[in-house]
PyMOL Python script that loads the backbone (N, CA, C, O; Angstrom):
from pymol import cmd

cmd.read_pdbstr("""\
ATOM      1  N   MET A   1       0.842  -1.216   0.083  1.00  0.00           N
ATOM      2  CA  MET A   1      -0.201  -0.202   0.206  1.00  0.00           C
ATOM      3  C   MET A   1       1.076   1.389  -0.090  1.00  0.00           C
ATOM      4  O   MET A   1       1.819   1.826   0.789  1.00  0.00           O
ATOM      5  N   PRO A   2       1.003   1.801  -1.158  1.00  0.00           N
ATOM      6  CA  PRO A   2       2.120   3.339  -0.960  1.00  0.00           C
ATOM      7  C   PRO A   2       1.625   4.183   0.209  1.00  0.00           C
ATOM      8  O   PRO A   2       0.479   4.129   0.657  1.00  0.00           O
ATOM      9  N   GLY A   3       2.432   4.831   0.578  1.00  0.00           N
ATOM     10  CA  GLY A   3       2.960   5.402   1.933  1.00  0.00           C
ATOM     11  C   GLY A   3       2.324   5.259   3.238  1.00  0.00           C
ATOM     12  O   GLY A   3       2.196   6.121   4.107  1.00  0.00           O
ATOM     13  N   ALA A   4       1.865   3.789   3.247  1.00  0.00           N
ATOM     14  CA  ALA A   4       2.372   3.320   4.502  1.00  0.00           C
ATOM     15  C   ALA A   4       3.052   3.136   5.360  1.00  0.00           C
ATOM     16  O   ALA A   4       3.923   3.834   4.840  1.00  0.00           O
ATOM     17  N   SER A   5       3.435   2.874   6.118  1.00  0.00           N
ATOM     18  CA  SER A   5       4.327   2.964   6.751  1.00  0.00           C
ATOM     19  C   SER A   5       4.238   1.018   7.910  1.00  0.00           C
ATOM     20  O   SER A   5       3.328   0.374   8.433  1.00  0.00           O
ATOM     21  N   SER A   6       5.482   0.881   7.795  1.00  0.00           N
ATOM     22  CA  SER A   6       4.866  -0.086   9.084  1.00  0.00           C
ATOM     23  C   SER A   6       6.288  -0.792   9.508  1.00  0.00           C
ATOM     24  O   SER A   6       7.383  -0.539   9.005  1.00  0.00           O
ATOM     25  N   ALA A   7       6.068  -1.535  10.330  1.00  0.00           N
ATOM     26  CA  ALA A   7       7.415  -1.817  11.664  1.00  0.00           C
ATOM     27  C   ALA A   7       8.127  -2.000  10.752  1.00  0.00           C
ATOM     28  O   ALA A   7       9.005  -1.139  10.806  1.00  0.00           O
ATOM     29  N   PHE A   8       8.308  -2.814   9.687  1.00  0.00           N
ATOM     30  CA  PHE A   8       9.174  -3.825   9.216  1.00  0.00           C
ATOM     31  C   PHE A   8       9.826  -2.717   7.843  1.00  0.00           C
ATOM     32  O   PHE A   8      10.336  -3.264   6.866  1.00  0.00           O
ATOM     33  N   ASP A   9       9.737  -1.180   7.913  1.00  0.00           N
ATOM     34  CA  ASP A   9      10.512  -0.298   7.156  1.00  0.00           C
ATOM     35  C   ASP A   9      11.635   0.376   8.177  1.00  0.00           C
ATOM     36  O   ASP A   9      12.640   1.027   7.888  1.00  0.00           O
ATOM     37  N   ALA A  10      11.014  -0.080   9.709  1.00  0.00           N
ATOM     38  CA  ALA A  10      12.311   1.112  10.584  1.00  0.00           C
ATOM     39  C   ALA A  10      12.551   0.105  10.668  1.00  0.00           C
ATOM     40  O   ALA A  10      12.048  -0.306  11.713  1.00  0.00           O
ATOM     41  N   ARG A  11      13.156  -0.784  10.084  1.00  0.00           N
ATOM     42  CA  ARG A  11      14.441  -2.309  10.654  1.00  0.00           C
ATOM     43  C   ARG A  11      15.252  -0.995   9.526  1.00  0.00           C
ATOM     44  O   ARG A  11      14.890  -0.043   8.834  1.00  0.00           O
ATOM     45  N   PRO A  12      16.543  -1.712   9.912  1.00  0.00           N
ATOM     46  CA  PRO A  12      18.197  -1.794   9.236  1.00  0.00           C
ATOM     47  C   PRO A  12      18.087  -2.647   7.629  1.00  0.00           C
ATOM     48  O   PRO A  12      17.556  -3.707   7.960  1.00  0.00           O
ATOM     49  N   GLN A  13      18.233  -2.692   6.645  1.00  0.00           N
ATOM     50  CA  GLN A  13      18.673  -3.751   6.250  1.00  0.00           C
ATOM     51  C   GLN A  13      19.531  -3.705   5.434  1.00  0.00           C
ATOM     52  O   GLN A  13      19.902  -2.680   4.863  1.00  0.00           O
ATOM     53  N   PRO A  14      20.126  -5.241   5.208  1.00  0.00           N
ATOM     54  CA  PRO A  14      20.684  -6.110   4.755  1.00  0.00           C
ATOM     55  C   PRO A  14      21.701  -4.909   4.085  1.00  0.00           C
ATOM     56  O   PRO A  14      21.395  -4.222   3.110  1.00  0.00           O
ATOM     57  N   GLY A  15      23.468  -4.790   5.130  1.00  0.00           N
ATOM     58  CA  GLY A  15      24.100  -3.718   4.048  1.00  0.00           C
ATOM     59  C   GLY A  15      23.889  -1.967   5.039  1.00  0.00           C
ATOM     60  O   GLY A  15      24.451  -0.962   4.605  1.00  0.00           O
ATOM     61  N   GLN A  16      23.484  -1.946   5.639  1.00  0.00           N
ATOM     62  CA  GLN A  16      22.675  -0.724   6.234  1.00  0.00           C
ATOM     63  C   GLN A  16      23.562  -0.753   7.614  1.00  0.00           C
ATOM     64  O   GLN A  16      24.188  -1.685   8.119  1.00  0.00           O
ATOM     65  N   ALA A  17      23.419   0.364   7.964  1.00  0.00           N
ATOM     66  CA  ALA A  17      24.572   0.346   9.533  1.00  0.00           C
ATOM     67  C   ALA A  17      23.352   0.562  10.300  1.00  0.00           C
ATOM     68  O   ALA A  17      22.505   1.447  10.186  1.00  0.00           O
ATOM     69  N   GLY A  18      23.468  -0.892  11.487  1.00  0.00           N
ATOM     70  CA  GLY A  18      22.579   0.194  11.839  1.00  0.00           C
ATOM     71  C   GLY A  18      22.281   1.275  13.650  1.00  0.00           C
ATOM     72  O   GLY A  18      23.170   2.117  13.780  1.00  0.00           O
ATOM     73  N   PRO A  19      21.480   1.277  14.567  1.00  0.00           N
ATOM     74  CA  PRO A  19      21.939   2.188  15.690  1.00  0.00           C
ATOM     75  C   PRO A  19      23.752   1.365  15.989  1.00  0.00           C
ATOM     76  O   PRO A  19      24.339   0.385  15.528  1.00  0.00           O
ATOM     77  N   ALA A  20      24.083   2.478  17.030  1.00  0.00           N
ATOM     78  CA  ALA A  20      25.329   2.338  17.341  1.00  0.00           C
ATOM     79  C   ALA A  20      25.122   1.343  18.274  1.00  0.00           C
ATOM     80  O   ALA A  20      25.692   0.290  17.989  1.00  0.00           O
ATOM     81  N   ALA A  21      24.418   1.346  19.410  1.00  0.00           N
ATOM     82  CA  ALA A  21      24.359   0.937  20.648  1.00  0.00           C
ATOM     83  C   ALA A  21      23.088  -0.252  20.862  1.00  0.00           C
ATOM     84  O   ALA A  21      22.099   0.333  21.304  1.00  0.00           O
ATOM     85  N   THR A  22      22.842  -1.646  20.692  1.00  0.00           N
ATOM     86  CA  THR A  22      21.465  -1.958  20.558  1.00  0.00           C
ATOM     87  C   THR A  22      21.135  -2.822  22.003  1.00  0.00           C
ATOM     88  O   THR A  22      21.745  -3.282  22.968  1.00  0.00           O
ATOM     89  N   ASP A  23      19.874  -2.728  21.520  1.00  0.00           N
ATOM     90  CA  ASP A  23      19.574  -2.953  22.844  1.00  0.00           C
ATOM     91  C   ASP A  23      19.146  -5.173  21.946  1.00  0.00           C
ATOM     92  O   ASP A  23      19.253  -5.749  20.864  1.00  0.00           O
ATOM     93  N   GLU A  24      18.688  -5.482  23.375  1.00  0.00           N
ATOM     94  CA  GLU A  24      19.276  -7.480  22.947  1.00  0.00           C
ATOM     95  C   GLU A  24      18.197  -7.216  23.579  1.00  0.00           C
ATOM     96  O   GLU A  24      18.013  -6.405  24.487  1.00  0.00           O
ATOM     97  N   ILE A  25      17.029  -8.370  22.755  1.00  0.00           N
ATOM     98  CA  ILE A  25      15.447  -8.702  23.189  1.00  0.00           C
ATOM     99  C   ILE A  25      15.043 -10.256  23.225  1.00  0.00           C
ATOM    100  O   ILE A  25      14.632 -10.800  22.200  1.00  0.00           O
ATOM    101  N   HIS A  26      15.175 -10.964  24.448  1.00  0.00           N
ATOM    102  CA  HIS A  26      14.747 -12.723  23.787  1.00  0.00           C
ATOM    103  C   HIS A  26      13.600 -13.230  24.379  1.00  0.00           C
ATOM    104  O   HIS A  26      13.355 -13.360  25.578  1.00  0.00           O
ATOM    105  N   ILE A  27      12.668 -13.607  23.041  1.00  0.00           N
ATOM    106  CA  ILE A  27      11.658 -13.901  22.882  1.00  0.00           C
ATOM    107  C   ILE A  27      11.206 -15.442  22.719  1.00  0.00           C
ATOM    108  O   ILE A  27      11.042 -16.098  21.691  1.00  0.00           O
ATOM    109  N   HIS A  28      11.044 -15.842  24.232  1.00  0.00           N
ATOM    110  CA  HIS A  28      10.475 -17.262  24.172  1.00  0.00           C
ATOM    111  C   HIS A  28       8.779 -17.972  24.368  1.00  0.00           C
ATOM    112  O   HIS A  28       7.932 -17.957  25.261  1.00  0.00           O
ATOM    113  N   ILE A  29       8.878 -18.505  23.121  1.00  0.00           N
ATOM    114  CA  ILE A  29       6.716 -19.080  23.554  1.00  0.00           C
ATOM    115  C   ILE A  29       6.801 -19.823  23.717  1.00  0.00           C
ATOM    116  O   ILE A  29       7.748 -20.571  23.473  1.00  0.00           O
ATOM    117  N   GLY A  30       5.846 -20.013  24.223  1.00  0.00           N
ATOM    118  CA  GLY A  30       5.322 -21.688  24.981  1.00  0.00           C
ATOM    119  C   GLY A  30       5.389 -21.503  26.659  1.00  0.00           C
ATOM    120  O   GLY A  30       4.265 -21.277  27.107  1.00  0.00           O
ATOM    121  N   ARG A  31       6.585 -21.552  27.828  1.00  0.00           N
ATOM    122  CA  ARG A  31       6.643 -21.965  29.298  1.00  0.00           C
ATOM    123  C   ARG A  31       6.504 -19.996  29.643  1.00  0.00           C
ATOM    124  O   ARG A  31       6.744 -19.196  28.739  1.00  0.00           O
ATOM    125  N   ILE A  32       6.173 -19.633  30.784  1.00  0.00           N
ATOM    126  CA  ILE A  32       6.249 -18.533  31.546  1.00  0.00           C
ATOM    127  C   ILE A  32       6.656 -19.455  32.739  1.00  0.00           C
ATOM    128  O   ILE A  32       5.840 -20.229  33.239  1.00  0.00           O
ATOM    129  N   GLU A  33       8.075 -19.338  33.225  1.00  0.00           N
ATOM    130  CA  GLU A  33       8.365 -20.328  34.902  1.00  0.00           C
ATOM    131  C   GLU A  33       8.139 -18.922  36.109  1.00  0.00           C
ATOM    132  O   GLU A  33       8.439 -17.759  36.378  1.00  0.00           O
ATOM    133  N   VAL A  34       7.744 -19.544  36.316  1.00  0.00           N
ATOM    134  CA  VAL A  34       7.421 -18.320  38.084  1.00  0.00           C
ATOM    135  C   VAL A  34       7.357 -19.055  39.098  1.00  0.00           C
ATOM    136  O   VAL A  34       6.664 -20.044  39.338  1.00  0.00           O
ATOM    137  N   THR A  35       8.696 -18.110  40.129  1.00  0.00           N
ATOM    138  CA  THR A  35       9.207 -19.010  40.677  1.00  0.00           C
ATOM    139  C   THR A  35       8.429 -18.436  42.323  1.00  0.00           C
ATOM    140  O   THR A  35       8.464 -17.229  42.081  1.00  0.00           O
ATOM    141  N   ALA A  36       8.003 -18.498  43.275  1.00  0.00           N
ATOM    142  CA  ALA A  36       7.200 -18.000  45.093  1.00  0.00           C
ATOM    143  C   ALA A  36       8.430 -17.948  45.066  1.00  0.00           C
ATOM    144  O   ALA A  36       9.359 -18.483  44.460  1.00  0.00           O
ATOM    145  N   VAL A  37       8.148 -16.636  46.417  1.00  0.00           N
ATOM    146  CA  VAL A  37       9.118 -16.946  47.244  1.00  0.00           C
ATOM    147  C   VAL A  37       8.509 -16.649  48.351  1.00  0.00           C
ATOM    148  O   VAL A  37       7.640 -15.801  48.558  1.00  0.00           O
ATOM    149  N   GLN A  38       9.510 -18.139  49.761  1.00  0.00           N
ATOM    150  CA  GLN A  38       8.212 -18.075  50.569  1.00  0.00           C
ATOM    151  C   GLN A  38       8.890 -17.578  51.644  1.00  0.00           C
ATOM    152  O   GLN A  38      10.034 -17.748  52.065  1.00  0.00           O
ATOM    153  N   GLU A  39       7.450 -16.578  52.197  1.00  0.00           N
ATOM    154  CA  GLU A  39       8.507 -15.898  53.942  1.00  0.00           C
ATOM    155  C   GLU A  39       8.604 -16.594  55.016  1.00  0.00           C
ATOM    156  O   GLU A  39       7.920 -17.617  54.973  1.00  0.00           O
ATOM    157  N   ALA A  40       9.319 -16.405  56.179  1.00  0.00           N
ATOM    158  CA  ALA A  40       9.714 -17.032  57.012  1.00  0.00           C
ATOM    159  C   ALA A  40       8.965 -17.509  57.527  1.00  0.00           C
ATOM    160  O   ALA A  40       8.018 -16.802  57.871  1.00  0.00           O
ATOM    161  N   ALA A  41       8.931 -19.521  58.019  1.00  0.00           N
ATOM    162  CA  ALA A  41       7.214 -20.279  58.767  1.00  0.00           C
ATOM    163  C   ALA A  41       7.688 -18.922  60.540  1.00  0.00           C
ATOM    164  O   ALA A  41       8.585 -18.476  61.254  1.00  0.00           O
ATOM    165  N   THR A  42       6.261 -18.937  60.271  1.00  0.00           N
ATOM    166  CA  THR A  42       5.993 -17.976  62.099  1.00  0.00           C
ATOM    167  C   THR A  42       5.692 -19.370  62.772  1.00  0.00           C
ATOM    168  O   THR A  42       5.032 -20.276  62.264  1.00  0.00           O
ATOM    169  N   PRO A  43       6.315 -19.374  64.040  1.00  0.00           N
ATOM    170  CA  PRO A  43       6.124 -20.078  64.989  1.00  0.00           C
ATOM    171  C   PRO A  43       4.675 -20.757  65.043  1.00  0.00           C
ATOM    172  O   PRO A  43       3.866 -19.838  64.910  1.00  0.00           O
ATOM    173  N   ARG A  44       3.985 -22.020  65.186  1.00  0.00           N
ATOM    174  CA  ARG A  44       2.670 -21.994  65.391  1.00  0.00           C
ATOM    175  C   ARG A  44       1.700 -22.324  67.339  1.00  0.00           C
ATOM    176  O   ARG A  44       1.242 -23.458  67.473  1.00  0.00           O
ATOM    177  N   ALA A  45       1.647 -22.042  67.687  1.00  0.00           N
ATOM    178  CA  ALA A  45       0.342 -21.929  69.164  1.00  0.00           C
ATOM    179  C   ALA A  45       0.615 -23.606  69.430  1.00  0.00           C
ATOM    180  O   ALA A  45      -0.116 -24.125  68.586  1.00  0.00           O
ATOM    181  N   ARG A  46       1.157 -24.478  70.021  1.00  0.00           N
ATOM    182  CA  ARG A  46       1.138 -24.862  70.376  1.00  0.00           C
ATOM    183  C   ARG A  46      -0.703 -25.324  71.069  1.00  0.00           C
ATOM    184  O   ARG A  46      -1.509 -24.775  71.821  1.00  0.00           O
ATOM    185  N   GLU A  47      -0.649 -26.713  70.211  1.00  0.00           N
ATOM    186  CA  GLU A  47      -2.269 -27.040  70.179  1.00  0.00           C
ATOM    187  C   GLU A  47      -2.247 -28.408  71.918  1.00  0.00           C
ATOM    188  O   GLU A  47      -1.760 -29.296  72.618  1.00  0.00           O
ATOM    189  N   ARG A  48      -3.333 -27.340  71.536  1.00  0.00           N
ATOM    190  CA  ARG A  48      -3.845 -28.206  73.355  1.00  0.00           C
ATOM    191  C   ARG A  48      -4.054 -30.078  73.205  1.00  0.00           C
ATOM    192  O   ARG A  48      -4.552 -30.775  72.320  1.00  0.00           O
ATOM    193  N   ALA A  49      -3.701 -30.253  73.923  1.00  0.00           N
ATOM    194  CA  ALA A  49      -3.918 -32.294  74.172  1.00  0.00           C
ATOM    195  C   ALA A  49      -5.098 -32.490  73.971  1.00  0.00           C
ATOM    196  O   ALA A  49      -5.841 -31.755  74.622  1.00  0.00           O
ATOM    197  N   ALA A  50      -5.797 -33.544  73.000  1.00  0.00           N
ATOM    198  CA  ALA A  50      -6.911 -33.998  72.366  1.00  0.00           C
ATOM    199  C   ALA A  50      -7.658 -34.414  73.639  1.00  0.00           C
ATOM    200  O   ALA A  50      -7.081 -35.419  74.054  1.00  0.00           O
ATOM    201  N   THR A  51      -8.374 -34.192  74.206  1.00  0.00           N
ATOM    202  CA  THR A  51      -9.213 -34.433  75.156  1.00  0.00           C
ATOM    203  C   THR A  51     -10.593 -35.972  74.932  1.00  0.00           C
ATOM    204  O   THR A  51     -11.402 -36.055  74.008  1.00  0.00           O
ATOM    205  N   ALA A  52     -10.460 -36.766  75.864  1.00  0.00           N
ATOM    206  CA  ALA A  52     -11.038 -37.977  74.913  1.00  0.00           C
ATOM    207  C   ALA A  52     -12.897 -37.132  74.916  1.00  0.00           C
ATOM    208  O   ALA A  52     -13.566 -36.308  75.540  1.00  0.00           O
ATOM    209  N   PRO A  53     -12.965 -37.971  73.872  1.00  0.00           N
ATOM    210  CA  PRO A  53     -14.446 -37.574  73.629  1.00  0.00           C
ATOM    211  C   PRO A  53     -15.562 -37.774  74.819  1.00  0.00           C
ATOM    212  O   PRO A  53     -15.495 -38.683  75.645  1.00  0.00           O
ATOM    213  N   MET A  54     -16.479 -36.895  74.780  1.00  0.00           N
ATOM    214  CA  MET A  54     -17.397 -37.204  75.506  1.00  0.00           C
ATOM    215  C   MET A  54     -18.747 -38.003  75.698  1.00  0.00           C
ATOM    216  O   MET A  54     -19.562 -38.071  74.778  1.00  0.00           O
ATOM    217  N   SER A  55     -18.935 -38.544  76.797  1.00  0.00           N
ATOM    218  CA  SER A  55     -19.873 -39.706  76.290  1.00  0.00           C
ATOM    219  C   SER A  55     -21.453 -38.623  76.367  1.00  0.00           C
ATOM    220  O   SER A  55     -21.624 -37.430  76.620  1.00  0.00           O
ATOM    221  N   LEU A  56     -22.596 -40.017  75.929  1.00  0.00           N
ATOM    222  CA  LEU A  56     -23.332 -38.821  75.815  1.00  0.00           C
ATOM    223  C   LEU A  56     -23.834 -38.802  77.239  1.00  0.00           C
ATOM    224  O   LEU A  56     -23.681 -37.728  77.820  1.00  0.00           O
ATOM    225  N   GLN A  57     -24.362 -39.711  77.864  1.00  0.00           N
ATOM    226  CA  GLN A  57     -24.479 -39.429  79.561  1.00  0.00           C
ATOM    227  C   GLN A  57     -24.425 -38.379  79.589  1.00  0.00           C
ATOM    228  O   GLN A  57     -25.254 -37.473  79.504  1.00  0.00           O
ATOM    229  N   ASP A  58     -22.351 -38.494  79.844  1.00  0.00           N
ATOM    230  CA  ASP A  58     -21.857 -36.984  80.607  1.00  0.00           C
ATOM    231  C   ASP A  58     -22.224 -36.015  79.657  1.00  0.00           C
ATOM    232  O   ASP A  58     -22.606 -35.102  80.389  1.00  0.00           O
ATOM    233  N   TYR A  59     -22.400 -35.489  78.103  1.00  0.00           N
ATOM    234  CA  TYR A  59     -23.511 -35.164  77.940  1.00  0.00           C
ATOM    235  C   TYR A  59     -24.618 -34.128  78.453  1.00  0.00           C
ATOM    236  O   TYR A  59     -24.642 -32.996  78.935  1.00  0.00           O
ATOM    237  N   LEU A  60     -25.529 -35.139  78.085  1.00  0.00           N
ATOM    238  CA  LEU A  60     -26.960 -34.989  79.211  1.00  0.00           C
ATOM    239  C   LEU A  60     -27.149 -34.229  80.828  1.00  0.00           C
ATOM    240  O   LEU A  60     -27.806 -33.342  81.372  1.00  0.00           O
ATOM    241  N   ASP A  61     -26.062 -35.274  81.150  1.00  0.00           N
ATOM    242  CA  ASP A  61     -26.041 -34.712  82.925  1.00  0.00           C
ATOM    243  C   ASP A  61     -24.792 -33.312  82.508  1.00  0.00           C
ATOM    244  O   ASP A  61     -24.860 -32.771  83.612  1.00  0.00           O
ATOM    245  N   ARG A  62     -24.192 -32.791  82.045  1.00  0.00           N
ATOM    246  CA  ARG A  62     -23.504 -31.579  81.991  1.00  0.00           C
ATOM    247  C   ARG A  62     -24.751 -30.523  81.589  1.00  0.00           C
ATOM    248  O   ARG A  62     -25.037 -29.590  82.339  1.00  0.00           O
ATOM    249  N   ARG A  63     -25.489 -30.779  80.276  1.00  0.00           N
ATOM    250  CA  ARG A  63     -26.369 -29.389  80.047  1.00  0.00           C
ATOM    251  C   ARG A  63     -27.564 -29.299  80.760  1.00  0.00           C
ATOM    252  O   ARG A  63     -28.193 -28.240  80.785  1.00  0.00           O
ATOM    253  N   ASN A  64     -28.213 -31.014  81.758  1.00  0.00           N
ATOM    254  CA  ASN A  64     -29.085 -30.376  82.403  1.00  0.00           C
ATOM    255  C   ASN A  64     -28.489 -29.683  83.363  1.00  0.00           C
ATOM    256  O   ASN A  64     -29.255 -28.836  83.822  1.00  0.00           O
ATOM    257  N   ARG A  65     -27.400 -29.690  83.877  1.00  0.00           N
ATOM    258  CA  ARG A  65     -26.809 -29.194  84.921  1.00  0.00           C
ATOM    259  C   ARG A  65     -26.696 -27.661  85.065  1.00  0.00           C
ATOM    260  O   ARG A  65     -26.513 -26.995  86.084  1.00  0.00           O
ATOM    261  N   GLY A  66     -26.904 -27.153  83.370  1.00  0.00           N
ATOM    262  CA  GLY A  66     -25.995 -25.700  82.691  1.00  0.00           C
ATOM    263  C   GLY A  66     -24.858 -25.280  82.828  1.00  0.00           C
ATOM    264  O   GLY A  66     -24.478 -24.226  82.318  1.00  0.00           O
ATOM    265  N   GLY A  67     -24.143 -26.028  83.530  1.00  0.00           N
ATOM    266  CA  GLY A  67     -22.478 -26.349  83.200  1.00  0.00           C
ATOM    267  C   GLY A  67     -22.109 -26.062  81.893  1.00  0.00           C
ATOM    268  O   GLY A  67     -22.778 -26.020  80.861  1.00  0.00           O
ATOM    269  N   THR A  68     -20.695 -25.835  82.155  1.00  0.00           N
ATOM    270  CA  THR A  68     -20.275 -25.167  80.586  1.00  0.00           C
ATOM    271  C   THR A  68     -18.948 -26.617  80.878  1.00  0.00           C
ATOM    272  O   THR A  68     -18.090 -26.850  80.026  1.00  0.00           O
TER     273      THR A  68
END
""", "prot")
cmd.dss("prot")
cmd.show_as("cartoon", "prot")
cmd.util.cbc("prot")
cmd.orient("prot")
């Protein structure tokens, strides 16, 4: 198309001198790698010792007394 310019026109042609300092760009298509940085683990509070499960009778007795 006459009068239209494209990005290809801006490239130096073979045999022409390019800019003195060129930036180097690497393009890789297909995979992106991401590495996560983990923060130092904070110490957890100690879990309290597990208590034996309450029997149904103990539960009903406690509920009827109104205690916790």
